[in-house]
N, C-alpha and C positions, 0 to 999 in steps of 0.2 A: 373850481372843479366842474367839469362837464360830464354828463352821463348820456345814455341813450335817450332819456327824457328830454335833455337839452336839444339833441338832434331832432327829436320829434317836433318840438315847438318851433325851432328854427326853420325846419323844412316847410311846415305848414305856413308860417308867416311869409317865407320867401315865395311860396306858390300862390299867395294872395288870399289865404284863408284868414279871416279877421276874428271869428268868434268860435268858441267851443262851449257847447251846452253840456254840463257835466253833473254826474252824481258820483262823488269820490268814494273809494273803498280802500281796504287794506292793501290792495295790489298797486296802489298809486303813490307809494311813499316817495319815489324818485320824482314824480311829477310835482307833488306839493313842494318838495325841497327846491326843485329848479324854478318854480314860479316865484318862490320867495327870493331866490338868488337874483332873478330878473328885477324884482321890485327894489332890492337893495342897490342894484346897479342902475336903477332908473331906466330900464330897457324892457318893459313889458311887451311881449311879442304878440300875444293873443288875448282878446277880451274873454274872460271867464264868466259864464252865466250859470250860477248854481241852481240846479233844478231838483227838488226833493221828490221827483218822480221821473223815471226813465221814459215813460210814455210821453210826458210833457216835454222832456228834453228833445227827443227825436221829432216830435210834432213841431216844436219851436224851430228846429233846424230845417224842417220841411217848409214852414212858412217863410223863413229867411231866404231859402233858395228860390222859392216861387217869385219873390219880389226882386231879388238881386240877380238871379240867374247864375249864382255862384254857390259852391258848396261851403257848408260849415262843417265843423267837427262835432261829434258826440262822443263823450267818454263815459263808459259805464263800468260796472264792477263785476268781474269774473263771470261765471255762468248765471248767477242769480240776477245781476243787472242786465245781462243780455236778454234773459227771459222777460224781465219787467218792461222792456221796450214794447213787447207784446204786439198788438195789431198795428202799431205805428210803423213796424217793419214792413208789413203788407202794404200800407199806404205809400211808403217811400218807393217801394218796388213798382206797384201799379201806377203810381203818379209820375214815374220816371224822374225821380228827384235825386240830384247828385248830392251825396252826403258821405263823409268819411266817418265810420264808426270805429272806435278803438275800445277794446276791453283788455284789461289786465287778466292774468291767469295765475293760479296758485304757484308758488315756488316749486322747483323740481328738486331742490336739495333740502335736507332736513336736519343737518348736523353742523350748520354754520360754515360749510365749505366756501360759500360765496356770500357777499353782502346781499341781503334780501332773502336769505334762506328762511324756511318755515320757522315761525316763532309764535304762532297762535293756533289754537285747536281748530279753528274754522278752516284753516288752510289745507287740512286733510279732507274735510267734508266737501269743500268746494272744488277739489281736484277731480274733475270728471274726465271720462275717456276721450270725448271729442267735442269740446266746447263750441267750435264754429259750426258744427252740424245743426245747432239750434236754429241758425238763421241762413245756412248756406243756400238753400233753394230760393231765397229771396234776393240774394246778393249778385251783383255783377262780377264780384271778385272777392275771394277770401285768401288771406295769407298770414303766416306767422312771422313776426320780426324775431330773428334768431341772433342778431348781433347789432350793436350800435354802429359798427363799421359800414354796414350796407343798409341801415335803417332808412336813410334818406331815399335811396333808390326804390325800396319797397313802397314807401309812402307815395312817391311821385308816380310810380306805376299804378297804384290804386287810384289816385286822383285822375290820372290820364284816362283810365277806364270809366270812372264814375262820370266824367264830363263828356264822354263820347256816346253818340246815339246808338241804341236807345239808352239814355242816361239812367242812372240809378245808384242805389247805395252800395258801398263796399265795406268790408269788415276786416280789420286787422287786430291781431292779438299778440301778446308777448308775456312770457313768464316774468315774475318780479325781479329775479336776479339779472335778467337781460335789460330791463328798463333802468336798473341801477348800475349797469356796467359803465366803468369809466371810459371816456373817449378823449382823444387828444385834439389839439387846435386844428390840425389838418382835417380831421373828420368833421369838425364844426364848420370849417371853411367850405367844405364840399356840400354842406347842407344848404348853402345859398345858391348853388349852381342848378337852377331849375330850367334853364334854356335847353331845348331839345326834347321836351316832353309835351308836344302839342296834343290836343284832342283830335280824334279821327275826323277827317273830312268826309261828308256824305256825298254820294254820287248825284249827278244830274240825270234827267230823263234821257234815254236813248232817242236818237232822231226819229226812229219809227214809232216810238210811243208818242212823241210830240205830234207827229203827223196824224196818227190814229185818233188821239183825243181831240185835237183841234178840229179835225174834219167832222167828227161825230157831233161836236158842239155846234158847229156851223149848220149842219143839216138837221139838227134835232127839232122836234115840235115843242117839247117841254123838257129842256135840260135842267137837272136839279143837282146842286152841290150840297152834299151832306158833310159838314165840317165839325169835327169834335175838338181835337187838341192841336190843330195846326197853329193856333194862336200862342202856343208856348214860345214860338218865335214870332215876336211882334211884327217883323218885317213881312210876314205873310198876309197880314190884314189889309193894308192898302192895295197889295197886289191882287188879292181875291176880289175886292170891291171893284177894282178897275176891270178885271176880267169879266165880272158879272155885268158890268155896264157895256162892255164890248159885245158880249154874246146874248145879253138878256137872260141871265141865269137865275133861277130860283135858288135861294140860300136858306138852308135849314141847319140849325144846331141840334145835334143828337147826342145824348149821354156825354156831355162835354164837361171838362173841369176848368176851363179857361175861356176867356173871351176870344173867340175865333172870328166872329162876324159882328160888327157894330149893330146894335139893335135899331138904330135909326136909318140903316141902309134901306132905300126904297124897295129893294127886292128881298128883304129879310122876311121870312115866314114863321119865325118863332123858334122856341126851344122845346125839345121833347125828350122825355126819359121813359122809355118803355111804351107799351101799348101800341096802338095803331098809328103809324106815321102818316101825317097829312101829306097828300100830293105824291106819295111813293107810287101808288097804282097808276098815276097819270103820267109819270116821267118816263120818257123813252131813252134818255141818256142820263146816267147817274155817275157823278164823280165823287168818290169818297176820299176825304182828306184826314189822315191821322185818326181814324175811327177805331176804337176798341171794339164796340158792339154797335154797328150802324142800325140794325133792327133785329127784333126778336122774330124768328121765322114762324113761330106758332101763331102770331097775330098779323104777319105781314107777308106779302108776296109781290115782288116787283111786277110791273107790266110785262106781259108776254113779249119776248123779243127785245126787251130793253138791254142796252149796252151798259155794262158796269165797269168802271175803271177805278183802280185803287192806287193811291199814292200814300206811302207810309214809310216810317223808319224801320218797321218790322211788319210787312204786310201779311206774313204767315202767322203772326202771334205765336212764336215758338215756345213761349213759356206758359201758354194756356193748354189745359188738358184737351179742350176741343174748341176749335174756331174755324168757321168756313163761310165764305160768301161766294156764290156763283158769280164769277167775274170773267170779263173778256181779257183783262190785263192786270197783273199785279206788278206795281212799280216800287222798287226799293230806292227811294230818292229823297233828297232834301226838298221839302215842300216849297220853301221860298224860291229856290232855284227852279223847280219845276213850274211854278206859277209864272216866273219871269220868262221862261221858255215859251209857255203857252201864250203869254201876252205878246211876245215878239212874233210868234207865229200868226197871231190874230192881226197884227199890224203890218205884216208882210204884204207886198203888192198883190200877190195872187189871192190871198185871203180877203183883202180889202175889196178887190174887184167883185168877189162873190157876195160879200156882206153889203156892198153898196148897189148891187143889182136891184132892180125895182121889186122883183118878187121876194127876194130875201129881206130887203130893207123893210118892206111892208109887213112881212111875217115877224121880224124882230120888233118892230114898233108895236104891233098887236100884242106880242108876248110881254113886252115891257109894261104896256098899259094894264094888262091882266095882272101881272105880278104886283104892280103898284096898288091895284085895287085890293088884292089879297092882303097886302101889308096893312092897308088902312082898315080893312075889316078885322084883322087880327088886333090892331090897336083899339078899335071900337069895342070889341068883345071884352078886352081887358079893362077898359074904362067902366063898362057896365058892372063888371064883377067887383070893382073897387068901391062901389057905393052901396053894395048889398051887404046886409048883416045876415046872420043865421035865420032860419025859419021863425024863431021866436021873436025876431026883430030887436033883440037885445045883445045876444052873444056875438062877439067878434068873429070874423072869418079871416083866414090868412091873406086873401087878396086885399081886404079892407085894411089890415094892419100894414101890409107891405106897401100899398099905395101911399098911405100916410107917412110911412118911414121914408120913402123915396122923396116925397115933397119936403119933409122936415130937413133931411140931409142937404137937399138942394138949396134950401132957403138960408142956410147959415152963410154969413158974408165971406167966410174964409174958404168955402168949398167951390167957388166959381160955378154956381148953378149945378153942383153935383159932380163936376169933372174932377175934383180933387178929393173924392171919397174912394177909399179902398174897401171893398166888400169881401168878406169871407163867408162862404155858403156851406153850411152843414145842416140844412133844413130837412133832409131826408125825404119824407113823404111830401113835404112842401118845397122840395127842390125846384121842380118846374115853375111853380108860382114865383119863387124867388127870382129866377132868371127873367121870367116874362114880365113881372111887375116892377122890379128894380130897373131892368132894361139898361145894362151898362153899355157904354159906347166907346170908352177909352181902352186901348190895349193894356192888359195887365191890371184892370181895375176890379175884377172879381175872380176869385179862385175857389175851387174845391180841392179836396185831397187827391182825387184821382183813384182812390181806393175805396174800401167799404168798411173799414174799422172805424166805429163811431166814437166820438169824444175828441177827435182831432182838433176841432176848431179852437179850443181853449189855449192849448200850447201854441198852435199855429198863429194865433193872434199876437202872442208875445214875440215870436220870431219875425213875423211880418212887420211889426212895428219897428223892431231893430233894423230890419232890412230897408225900410223906408228911409231911416236916418243914414244908413251906410250908402245906399245907392242914390240918395237925394232925388227921389222920384217926384217930390212936390205934393204928395198926398197930405192933407191937413186933418183928416178924420178917418178912423178905422172903425167900421161897423161889421159886426159878426152876427149871424143869425143861426140859431140852433133850436132843437126841441128840448123838452124837459128831461126826457130819458137821456139824450146825448149829453146834456149838461152834467149829469151825474157820472156818465161813463168817462169823462175827460179829466178826472182827478182835480176837481175844482179848487180844493183847498190848497194843493200844491201850486196850481196855475196862478191863482190870485195872489199868493204870497210872492211868487216870482215877478208878477206884473208890477206889484208895488215896489219890490226891492230894486228893480231895474228901470222903473219909470217908463212903462209901456202902456199907457192908457188906451182903452178901447171901449166902445159901446157894444154890449152883448144883449141882443133881443132874444128872449126865450119864448118860443111859441108853445104854450102849455096846452097840450091836448090830453093831459092826464095819462101819459104812458108813451109807448112807441107803437105806431100804427103799422109799420111794415110787416111784422109777423102776422098780424090779423089780415092784412091785405093779401098776403101770400096764401094763407089758409083758405080764404074765401075764393081765391082764384082757382084753387085745386078742388075745393069742396063747396061749390056755390050754394048748394041746398043741404049742406051737412048740419050736424048738431051745433056746430059753432058759428054758423052763418049769421045768427041773430043775437049772439051772446055779446055782452059788454067786454071791453078790454080787461077790466078787473077780473071778470069771471074766467077769461081765457088766460089769466096770469101774465098778461103783457101790459097791464095798466095799473095805475095807482088809485083809480077811483076818484071820487070827489072829496074824500076826507083824509087821504093819506099822502098828500103832496108835501114835498120838501119846501123849505123856504129858500128858494134859489138865490134871491138877492141877499138874504141873510147870510148864506154861506160865503158869498163873495165879500160881504161887508166884514164878516168876522176874520176871514183869512187875509184880506188885502185892503180893507178900508174902503170898499167900493160904495158908491151911491146907488140906491136901489129903490124901485117903485114897482107896484103891481097894478095892472090896468085891466078892468073888466068891462068898462062902458065906452062906447064910441066917442062921447063928448069929452072924455078925459084924454084920449089917445094923443092927439097932436100936441097938446100942451105938455104932456109928460115927455114926449120925444124931443121937443124943443129944449126942455130943461135938461134932459140927459145929455144932449149934444153940447150944450153950454158947459156942463160939468167936464166932459171929456176934453173939449177944445180949450177952454179957458182955465179950468182948474187942474188940468193934466191928471185926471183921476178916472179910474174905471167906473163905468156905470152899467147897471143891469136893469132892463125893463122886461118884466114878465107879463106877457099878454095872454089872457085866458081866452082860448078859441074853442071851437066845437070839440067836444070830447070824442075819443075813439070808442 
């Protein structure tokens, strides 16, 4: 017997979806029945990952999509499971993550008229007026499956939208009677017909845009590229570095969630999140690539007369309440295609004649020399920070910890000098140090959520590990970095249970500053001389103080059998990191290293 649930799984599998991260409920009887049918028939279509937290489930699907570039499915329970995904919905939206979310819904019959009719008291309580409204503003598409006969087409349309730029989550839902509706062999056969549902193709730059941008770059005194998330497409990275070499472009990463510029590029000037952007005031031509927030206007103002060009899959940021950058040109285009066009323009005979002229060539060489010097100065400053402890000369600092972590990860024989390490970054107030001190060079080797709901990294680590196996990326070690507050936000008991159950070992480094610094930072920015400007984090109710900390490693050990150590002194740090990495790589076991850094 086949049902709409059979069509659901068959369609997902035919479309290339391999995993579903799930938290089952009373609305999923047809799904559980069909999965067992598949097992009996030795034809399991989708790998099921049970997650005792919907936040963990969606975060895991998020991590999976980041690594594989493909959507997973998330299955949750009626309105309450939809709500329990919580801030992970925001992260998937802002991070442009393709994921198909399905939620059942309470039955619409109550007297046994159809199979699946209401038969438990909860089904009246969970029957809300507009279930998809809970998440609609974050979704690229929401739809109700109303019959098994066309369920396949609804699912394929949802996946088509989820994987078209700007990518993002989609939400489908169905009443229990519908998911348990019988379907025939013909309907099941149609569920494998996925041809004809391609993702949308993004446009190229118009010829006048190519001419305007390339001409400006050639004539510039100090051209600066600010790249945020162009690296979501790995093909953009070598194109950008080639373009930088052709034109002598300064390269800056700003508020980015992925590796868009290799940190060892000689023209790379670092990673910045907020505050005053280095070199912005000096740049006379600025090229923005897939930037959500290139700069905060309160602290930054481009050079007078600077030309600003934007290339993005949504340059107007249509889903933001407010977003604006004074620009000369907004280009809705595929960034890899646009960079290829600009490279082609730079290598055209007329452009080469200008670039090779004595005056231009000398200006380019001078600029390249200057940029290389700035790059080396940036590295030197980071090296100095990595050997300094706190003013008491005992307490660890985040640069000290991160420098040691980078070296330990690179030293393991299986990581190829660090090239086979996958990093997940949810260090929040320590996010810029994480990017600048770890300094990833490999496309797709460090990710953030792209959103601002904290706790993401625990579930994402699970999904990313699964993604590494599915996509065969070659990463041998997964290292995640978070704060002590974030660790608690991420449903750690559920996450570590899942990690052990499904064999997804990762090293979690907890930077323990006894709370979460971001609210205190924001308060001091608005009230620099206010009553709270000199108060401790604990007094401000954003900190745990020195005596009320959780046992972070103990939580992971109890829930998932993790190995755990706490480090307070510099002389212990490298040895503990080496041991933790051995545990993850050789024993295939999660490890948690809690590092006590300066308190908020």
